[in-house]
C-alpha positions in Angstrom: 138.5 118.8 101.3 135.6 117.2 99.6 136.9 113.7 100.3 138.6 114.3 103.6 135.3 114.9 105.4 133.2 111.9 106.5 129.4 111.4 107.1 127.3 108.7 108.7 123.8 108.2 107.2 123.3 111.8 105.8 119.5 111.9 105.2 118.4 115.4 104.3 119.8 118.6 102.6 118.7 122.2 102.5 120.2 125.0 100.5 120.9 128.3 102.3 120.3 131.6 100.4 124.1 132.1 100.1 124.6 128.7 98.4 125.8 126.7 101.3 124.4 123.2 101.9 123.0 122.2 105.3 123.1 118.4 105.8 121.3 116.3 108.4 124.1 113.9 109.3 121.7 111.5 111.0 124.1 108.7 112.2 126.5 111.4 113.6 123.6 113.1 115.4 124.8 116.4 113.8 124.0 119.2 111.4 126.8 120.0 108.9 127.4 122.8 106.5 129.1 122.4 103.1 130.4 125.5 101.4 130.5 125.9 97.6 134.2 124.9 97.6 133.5 121.8 99.6 134.6 122.9 103.1 132.6 120.9 105.7 131.8 122.3 109.1 129.8 120.8 112.0 127.3 123.3 113.2 125.5 121.3 115.9 126.5 118.0 117.6 129.6 116.1 118.3 128.8 112.6 117.2 127.1 111.6 120.4 123.3 111.3 120.7 121.7 113.6 123.2 118.8 116.0 123.9 120.0 119.4 124.9 119.5 123.0 123.9 122.6 125.2 123.9 125.2 126.7 121.8 126.4 125.8 118.3 129.9 124.7 117.4 131.3 128.1 116.8 134.8 126.8 117.4 135.7 123.1 117.0 133.2 120.7 118.5 132.7 122.6 121.8 129.0 123.5 121.4 126.6 122.3 124.1 123.5 121.5 122.0 122.8 117.8 121.3 120.6 116.0 118.9 119.4 112.4 118.4 119.2 111.2 114.8 118.2 114.4 113.0 116.6 113.6 109.7 115.1 116.8 108.3 116.4 120.3 107.8 115.2 123.6 106.3 116.9 127.0 106.2 115.7 130.6 105.9 119.2 131.9 106.2 118.7 133.4 109.6 117.3 130.2 111.1 118.0 126.5 110.5 115.1 124.3 111.4 115.9 120.7 112.4 113.6 117.6 112.7 115.3 116.0 115.7 113.6 112.7 115.0 114.5 110.4 117.9 113.9 113.3 120.3 110.5 114.0 118.8 111.2 117.7 118.6 111.7 120.5 116.1 114.8 122.5 116.9 115.7 126.0 115.7 119.2 127.3 115.2 119.6 131.1 115.4 122.7 131.6 113.3 123.3 135.2 114.3 123.3 134.2 118.0 124.7 130.7 117.7 121.9 129.3 119.9 119.9 126.1 119.5 116.4 126.0 121.1 113.5 123.6 121.1 111.1 125.3 118.8 108.2 122.8 119.1 107.6 119.4 120.6 107.4 118.1 124.1 109.8 115.2 123.5 107.1 112.7 124.2 106.3 110.5 121.2 102.6 111.4 120.9 100.2 113.6 118.8 99.1 116.9 120.3 98.5 120.2 118.7 99.5 123.3 120.7 102.0 126.1 121.1 105.7 125.3 121.1 106.7 122.6 123.6 103.0 121.9 124.4 102.7 120.2 121.0 103.9 116.6 120.4 105.4 114.7 117.5 106.3 111.1 116.8 109.5 110.8 114.8 109.2 113.9 112.6 111.3 113.8 109.5 110.8 116.0 106.4 110.6 119.8 106.7 109.6 122.5 104.2 109.4 126.2 104.6 106.8 128.4 103.1 106.0 132.1 103.8 104.8 132.2 107.4 104.9 128.5 108.0 107.1 125.4 108.5 105.6 122.1 107.4 106.6 118.9 109.1 106.2 115.3 108.0 105.1 113.8 111.4 106.1 110.4 110.1 104.9 107.9 112.7 101.8 109.9 113.4 100.9 109.7 109.7 100.2 113.4 109.6 101.4 116.6 108.0 101.8 119.4 110.7 102.0 123.1 110.3 104.0 125.5 112.5 103.3 129.2 112.3 106.7 131.0 111.9 105.4 134.6 111.4 104.9 135.0 115.2 107.1 134.0 118.1 104.5 131.5 119.5 105.3 128.5 117.1 101.7 127.4 117.1 101.4 123.8 115.8 98.4 122.5 114.0 97.5 119.4 111.9 97.3 120.3 108.2 96.2 116.8 107.0 96.2 113.2 108.1 95.0 111.2 111.0 96.3 108.5 113.4 95.2 105.6 111.2 97.6 104.9 108.3 95.8 104.9 105.0 95.8 106.3 101.5 92.7 108.5 101.3 92.5 111.8 99.5 90.4 114.5 101.2 90.4 117.6 103.4 92.3 117.7 106.6 91.8 114.7 108.8 89.7 113.0 106.1 93.0 112.5 104.2 95.4 109.7 105.3 99.0 108.9 104.8 101.3 106.0 105.6 104.7 107.1 107.0 105.1 110.4 105.0 108.7 111.5 104.7 110.0 114.2 102.3 108.3 117.5 101.8 108.8 120.3 99.2 106.9 123.5 98.5 106.5 124.6 94.9 106.7 128.2 93.6 102.9 128.0 93.1 102.4 127.3 96.8 101.5 123.6 96.7 103.0 121.2 99.3 104.3 117.9 97.8 104.5 114.9 100.1 106.6 111.7 99.6 104.1 109.3 101.1 106.7 106.6 101.5 104.9 103.4 102.4 101.9 104.2 100.1 104.5 104.5 97.3 102.9 107.7 96.2 103.5 111.5 95.7 100.7 113.4 97.3 99.9 117.2 97.0 98.3 119.4 99.6 97.0 122.9 99.3 97.7 125.3 102.2 94.1 124.6 103.4 94.9 120.8 103.7 93.1 119.5 100.6 95.1 116.4 99.7 95.1 114.7 96.3 97.3 111.9 94.9 99.5 113.3 92.2 101.6 110.3 91.1 102.0 106.6 92.0 99.8 103.6 91.5 100.2 102.6 95.2 102.1 99.4 94.3 105.8 99.2 95.1 107.8 99.1 91.8 109.3 101.2 89.1 107.4 102.4 86.2 107.3 105.7 84.3 104.1 107.1 83.0 101.5 109.8 83.4 99.3 110.5 86.4 98.9 107.4 88.6 100.0 105.0 85.9 103.5 105.2 87.2 105.0 103.4 90.3 107.4 104.3 93.0 109.0 102.2 95.7 109.2 104.0 99.1 110.0 107.5 97.9 111.5 109.5 100.7 113.1 112.7 99.3 111.6 115.6 97.3 112.8 118.9 95.8 111.0 121.4 93.6 112.5 123.2 90.6 111.3 125.8 88.1 108.5 125.3 85.6 106.7 122.8 87.7 109.5 120.3 88.1 109.4 118.0 91.1 112.4 115.7 91.8 111.8 112.5 93.7 114.3 110.3 95.6 112.7 106.9 94.8 114.5 105.1 97.5 113.9 101.4 97.0 114.0 101.8 93.3 117.5 103.3 93.5 116.5 106.1 91.2 116.0 109.9 91.0 112.7 110.6 89.2 111.4 113.8 87.6 107.8 114.8 87.7 106.4 117.5 85.4 103.4 119.0 87.2 102.4 121.6 84.6 
């Protein structure tokens, strides 16, 4: 079963509480599930790009929901959140009801804070869940956005960043990013950002205070402490125990380990 299934540009993975993997199968415009024994099931999508709310694939590929190049996923167990990148939307899959809705995003490639579909994104990618919030790497807006999940309103705000790409540390809009991609939340509550085209790993508090944790800012590969190391377009992040942060250092063709405490 592990080698009989096929993918097309898988770009993000989330782990469900029961141990299943959720995969953003970007080139197939689908969300897939992999069980611990390697059984692959398509949850949303049928290989054709589209933009539609609707049902999941509860049997075969007959669901009505459609995505266009999804490239970020996060799972709470009850819900799967999807960065539907080419549709400029955040989708939510309610697994108990087999329904896919537009959780946030108007579909227009723009930047607007607001509630639900009154907000706008521009090619959102990385997602990370924290208590009461879903964080979004709004990649082509060079911002990190926050969606409130504790209420039904899905209020979207900008945590940090501004429309001008840059590499400034600071609070909120005083900070700047250049095509941020992967996100991960540590057990201590910090949000880590793979700031891909700045070749850095940035850290934000829940208040939006951004600092540079690692990376010289020059594209390359070099181990070392603090900002004496180098990355080359890092795009994926995952956090582990005891302050470990794993980095998919994309153009360096390496998986890197950061020790943050």
